[in-house]
N, C-alpha and C positions, 0 to 999 in steps of 0.2 A: 504494500500500500504506500504510494508516494505521498510526500508531505502536502502537495497541492491538490490531492484528490478530494472529492466531496466527502468521502468517509473520514478522511483525516481532519477536515475542517469541522465536521460534526463532533468528532471525539475531542478535538481541541476546545471547542466551545463548551462541551459538557464538562471537561476538566476545569475550565476557568470558572464556570458557574459553581461547581462543587468547591473550588478553591475560595470563592467569595463567600460561600455560605457556611464554611467551617467556623465554628465558634472559637476555636483555638487560634491565637495570634500566630500567623504564618507569613513568612516572606521568602522570596528567592533572591539570592545575592550572587554577585560574581565572586571569583576566588579572592578578591581583595576586600570584600565586605560591602561593596556598593549595592544598594537595594535596586533590583531589577523589577520586582513585582511584589506587592504586599496586599494582603486581604484587609477588609474593613476592620476586623478585630485587632490586627496589628496596628493599623493606623489610629484606631481609637485609643490605644495605650499611649500614643504620642499627642493626642488631641488634634489630629489632622485628618486628611483624606488620603487614600492609597496613592493617588497621583502625585501628591506633594512629597511622598517618601522616596520617589524614584531618584536615584543618584546619591541619596544620603548615605553616609557611612553608618552601618548598623551598630558599630561599637562606639560611635559618638552619641547615638540615640539611647543606647543601653550601655552604660559605663561598666566595664569589668571591675570586679572588686579585687581581683588579683591580676596584676599586669603580666605575670609570668605565664598565666594560662594562654594568653593570646600568642606569645612568642612560640610556645610549644605547638600550638595548632598551626600557625603559619609555616613552621619548619616541616611539620608532617605533610601539609598540603603541597609544599614544594617538592617533597619526595614522593608525591602522588599516593600517599596512604589513603585508604578508604574507610577509616574508622569513623565512628560517631563521636563528635566532640561536644563537651559541655562547658559552659562558662557561667559563673555566678555574676550577676549584673544588678545594677540599680538604675533607676531613671526617675525623672520628674514627671509625674502624672498631671493631667489637667486638674486645676484646683489647688496646686501647690504642694501636695503631699509627695513624699518620696516613697517609691515602691521598690521592692527587691524580688528577684526571682532567678530563673535559670534559662539561658539560651542553649538550645540543642541544635547543632549544625551537622547535617548529613551531606557529604559530597555526592552529587548525582551527575551523570553524563551518559551519553549513548554508548560509549566504549571506554575501555581502560586507558586508551591513548589520548582521549580528549581531555582538555583542561576542564575540571569539574566546576559546576555551579554549586552553590550551597543552599540546601533547603533548611531554613532556619525556623524553629518553633520556640515560642516563649511560654514558659510555665511561671505564672504569677504565684509567688509564695506568701506575700504579705505586704503590709503598708507600714512605713515609718512616718509618724506625724512630723510636720516641720517643727524644728526647734523654736520655742518661744522664749525669748530672753526675759529673765526675771527683771522686774522694774528695779531701778536703783533705790535703795531705801536709806533714808537719813532720819535721825531723830528730829522731833520738833524744834529742839534748841539749835541743832546744827542747821536746819533749814532757815531758822530766823537769823542766825549769824550770817549765813551766806547772802540772804536777802539784804541785810543791812550793809554788808560790804559792797554788794553790787550797786547799792544806792549811794555809795561814797562815804559811808560811816568809818570813823577811826576805831581802833581797838577800844579806846576809852568809851566812846559813844555806844558801841555794841555791848560793852559790859553794862553800861547804865540801862540800856533798853531791855536787856535780857535778865538783869538782876544778878549777873555773875561778876566776878572780879576780872581784871584784865588778864591775870594769869589763867583764869578759867576759860576765857575766850581764846587765848593763845593755845591752850591745851586742845580745844576742839578743832581749831584750825590746823594744828600740827597733825592730829589724827586724820582729818580729811585729806590733807596734802599727801600723807603717806599712803592712804587708801587709793587715791586717784593718781598718785605719782605726779603731783603738781609741784613745780619748783618755786612758785611765788603765789601771792594772793591774786594777782591778775589772772594767772593761769587757772587757779582754783575756781574763780568765779566763772571763767570761760567753760571749764569742765562741767560746772553745775548746770549751765544752760544746755550744753551738748547732751548731757545725761538726762535732761528733763526735770531736774530738781527745781530749777528756776524756769519760768515761762517766758520765751522770747516775745517781744512786742508788748509787754505789760509793764506799766510804770505807775506807782513805784514797784520795784521788783518784789516778787512774792511767789 
């Protein structure tokens, strides 16, 4: 049966229909990992359409967790080995969460002499929620001292406003400077704004 025969066309169309309907994320890549064909399930994992995946590097879309795995597979393919290869990967799913799973690559070709393509299947194993940074916490006294300094207060005035001694104000400033690695009071106030302890655009500072 020749490739251009009506029977070949029918079977090719059936294969593509089946490929599109498979619920498992599947792609066909060249030996270098560039996507030649992807089904909707694979595209959905990347938040796009199958056509937009063509030409993309599958190992940029799905990042290997161990770089050594990729080198071993590349060497095996250069030697025309026909084993099944598995790579642990992670990727950014639509919505911002990070997922992890396993890519399985099977070399396929019409003959042993031909350079194989790779039939790649993705097995989703789980989701890692995006890391949420803890808000910077300061005591009410520390926050008040920082606001006073941002408004131009001296140590003596900050002490009077907070009911502390000047040594007490200096103690709190020293602790904050050590915690935030600030070399002087100007930098300390700047860090307070960057970290959200003080609100930009609000006067007087608070």
